[in-house]
N, C-alpha and C positions, 0 to 999 in steps of 0.2 A: 258245272263250269268246265270247259276243256282246258288241258295244260297248254295246248298251242291251238290258236284259231287264226286261220288265214282266209282272206276273202280278196277276190279279184286281183290275184297275184300270179307271177311267173317265176320259174327257175328257183324254187325254194329247196334248201337241204337241211335236214335235221340229223345230226350225228352224235352218237355216244350219250343219249339221254335216258334217264330212268324216269318212268311215268308211274307215280304211285299216289293213290288217294284222290284222283280226278274222276268226275262223272264220265268224261270222255277224254281219251288221251290226245288225239289229234282230230280237229274238225276243219275240213276244207270246203270251200264253196267258190266255185269258178276259178280254180287253181290249175295251171298247167305246168309241167316239168317239176313236180314234187318228188324228191328223193329222200328216202329214209335209210340210214345206215347205222348198224350197231346199236339199235335202240332196244331197251327193255320196256315192255309194257306190262301194266298191272294185269293180274290174272283175269279179272272180270272183263277187261277190254281186249284181251288176246284174240286176234282174228280167227283162229281156228276154233276157239271156244265159242265165239260169237256165231260161227257157222253152225255148230252143234246146237246152240240155243235156238237159232232161227229155224232149223230143221225140226227141233222139238215143238216149237210153237205152231208150226204148220201142221204137224202130225196130230197135235192135240186140238186143233181148231175143228169147227163144225162143218168145214167144206167136205164135199164128197171126195172119194178117192181119186177120181180122174182130175178134179180141180186141184187137189193137192200136188199130184204129180206134174201137172201143167205149170203150176206156180213154181215149183221146184226147179224145173227145167229152164223157165224164163229167168229165174234168179241166177242159175249157173251160167246161162248164156250171157247175161249182162255182166256178171262178174268176170267172165273170161276175156272180155274186152278191156284193154288198158284204157281206152277213151270211152267211158260210158256216156252215151248219149243221153241228155236231159230228158228227152221225150220218153225214152225207154225206162229211165229211172222213175219218172213220174207215174208211168203206167203200173210199174211194179208197186210203187208206194201206194197207189190207189187200191191195188189188188190185196196188199197186205193189211189195209184197214179193215178188211173183213175178218182177218185172223186176229188182229189186235195191235195195239200201240207198241208192245214189246217187240213184236216181229218187225215192224217198221223201224224201230230203233236199231235193231240188230242189222237190218239190211243197210241202213245209212252207215253205220259203223264199218260194216264189211266192205262197202263201196269205197269208203275212205281208205281202208287198208289195201284194197287192190290198187287204187291210184297210187298210194305210197309205196307200192311194190312189195308189200309184205306177204302177200299170197297170190297164187295163180300168175306165174311168170308169162310174159309174152313170148311168142315163138320167134 
């Protein structure tokens, strides 16, 4: 269960919160203008830790080396954009199914973290 779940919303701000003991800290679906300020995330849901876990899942998968590299590049490309297109996100989710459900979960949490402005700042 997420600490905060928002669906079909605009211009939400979450400030000065501590997230401890939740399956997911923040879960967003169809949300524009989400801002996260001065929040502390549980260690297992920390965006940087999730990126490491996702990389490990891809590296440990049965994909060949070039597929692993291509998938990694697509994930970074998708995460580099503040507005992740649903079509691109769905494509990556489908590719991650071959790696495993843990990798897909990490990607979804990372996407949320990027949208929340926690990692990879826009130029």
